[in-house]
N, C-alpha and C positions, 0 to 999 in steps of 0.2 A: 132677527125674526122673532115675532111674538110666539110664546109657547102657550099651547092650549091649556085650559083648566084641567082637562082629563089627564094630560101628560104630566102636569105639575103634581097632581094628586097621586098618580101611579109612581112617580119618582120618589115622593115622600114614603110611600109604602115599601118600595124596593130598597131604598136607602136605609130605612129603619130596620128592615129584615136583615140586611147585611151587617149593619152595626151590631145588632143583638147577637147575630151568629158569631161575630168577632169577639164580643165581650164574653159570651157564655162559652163558646168553643175554646177560646184561649184559656179560660178558667179551668175547663175540664182537662185540657192537655197539661196545663201547669200543675194541677193537683196530682195528676198521674205520674208526672216525671220528677216532681220535687222531693219525693221521698218523705213526705210529711213536714217539710220545712215551709211553713206558711209564708215567711218573708220572701223566699225565693219564688213561691207560687204567685204572690201578689206582684212581685217585680215583673215576672213574665207576662202576667195578665195586663199590667200597666203598659208595657212596651208594645204589646200587640194592639191594645186599644188606641194608644196614641197614633201609631202608624195607620191603623184602619180608619180612624176618625178623620185624620188629615186627608187621606185619599178620597174618602166618600164625600167630604165637603167639596173638594176640588172637582169631583166628577159630577155631583148632582147640584152643586150650587148654582150654576148657570141655568138649570132647568126649573127647580122649585125653590131655591134659596137654601136647600139642605138644612131644614130645621130639625127634622127627626125627633122633635120634642114639642109637646103641646104647650109648654110654658113659653117657648120661643115663638111659636105661632101666635099665641094670644098677645104677646108683647108687640110683635110685628104688625098685627091687625090694629092694635090700639094706636100705633104710630102711622097708620095709613100705608104701610108697606106690604100689606097683604089684605086682599078684599075680605070683608067679613063673611061673604057668602062661601069662601073657601075654608073658613076655620073649621067647621064641622067635618067636611070631607078630609081635610088635612089630619085632624086629630083622630078621626076614625081609622084612617089608613096607617097612621103612626102606631096606634094601639094594635091593630091587626098585624102589621109588619113586625112589631116587637114579639108578639106571640109566635108568629111563624118563624122568626129568627131563632127563638128558643128551640122550637121543634126541629129546625134544620140542624142546629148544633147537636142535638140528641141523635138525629139520624146519622150524622157523620161519624159519631163515636159509638154506634151500635148500642145506644141506650134506649130505654123505654121512651117513646115519643111523648106520651101523655103522662105528666107528673106534676106535682106541686111541691114547692120548696118547704122545708121544715126549719129553715135558718131564720131564727128570730133576730130582728134588728130593731130594737126599741129603746126608749128612754130619752131623757132630755139631752144628753150628750149627742146621741145619734140625730135627733131632730135639729139641734143647733147646727151640727155639722152639715146636714143637708141644706139648711137655709143658707149657710155660708157658701157651700159649694155652688148652689144655684145663683146666689147673688153674684159671685165672682164670674161665673160663666156668662150671665146676661150682661154684666158690666163690660166684659171683654168684647162680646158681640156688638154692643152698642157704641163702644169707644174706639175699637180697633180700626185702623185704616183698612179700607176694603180689600186691598191687595194682600194683606197679611192676616185676614180673619182666620183662614183655615189653620195656619201654623200656630197662631196665638191661642185659638180655642183648643187645639190638640195638646199644646204644651201646658195650658192651664189645667185641663182635665188630668193629664199625667201627673202634675204636681199635686192636684187635689186628691188623687188616689191615696197619697201618702200623708198629707197634712190634715185630712179630715177623718174623724172617727168612723164615718159611714162609708169610707172609700168612694165617696163622690158619685152617687147615681146622677144627681142634678137634672133629672128628667123623668116626669111622670110616666112616659111610655116605657122607659127602661125599667121602672118599678113594676109596671104591669107585666112586661115580658119576663122579667126575672122571677116573678111568682110561679111561672110554669116550669121552673128548672130547679130540681133538688140537687144542686151542684155548688161548686165553690162560689159562684157569682149570684146565687139565688137569694130571695127574700121571702119569708113566710107571708102568706096573704094577710094574716092578722097584723102585720107590721106596715102594710102598704099605705093605709090612710094617713098615718103620722108622717111618713116620708113625703107623700104628695102635698099635704098641707104645708109642710116646712118649705118645700120647693117653690110652691106658689107664693108664699110669703117672701122668700128670698128674691124671686123674680120681681115682685112688686117693689121691693126696696131698691133693687138695682135701677128700675125705671126712674124712681124718685131721685136717686143720687145722680144718675145721668142728666136728668133735667136741670138739677142744681148746677152741675159743672158746665153744661151746655150754655148756660146763661152768663158764665164768667168770661171776661176778656181773654183772648188767646195770648199765650206767652209770645214774646218777641221772636223766638227762634222757630215757632210753629209755622209750617208752610200753609198757604191758603188751601191747598188741596186736602191736606189732613184735616184742617179746621172744617171744611165743607163736609167731609165724610163724617166727622164726629157730630156735627150739628144737624145732620140730616134727620 
């Protein structure tokens, strides 16, 4: 059954709200329970994000595609997998949902609802890390077999929390939402533009690399079903 545009847009908003509540809420809980051990806090934040992201993709994927990410929506529209008329509503709801997710996390932990992050995340290393994180995320989305997208995306983000200097936001909406939380997962508004620019550059590079590999002959052991999914 076809899903109406309004339901797709609302699903993107609700899914992004819940995703940011998971990311920020688990960061708050981890910081409170880790006794100042940043590595333990990051590990707890990572595990919660991996589990939450997997579930949210499985739940909302059949409705809206479970983008929760303006970079993903733009790439899907460029490939004809999302109507261009839905891009602005998708992105608007993703940004709104991200902000609401931050506020929801604060409410759950009895914090001030309205706040801005003071956590500066800037410099070439951080920007390169965000470009790499987003490049990998989009390449996984574009290349993964459809049945394994949720698991592969969640696993990649979990890994990227640790191998990137930026802890892998990989999502302009996540950057926007985290600006509104002066917590473990936050980012200062002054750092946001650099992150978003790096993420969009990484997404564009992923599209180019996918197109390059999509034009290559399939390996002999690759099934036709997987080949069709990847070349879509």
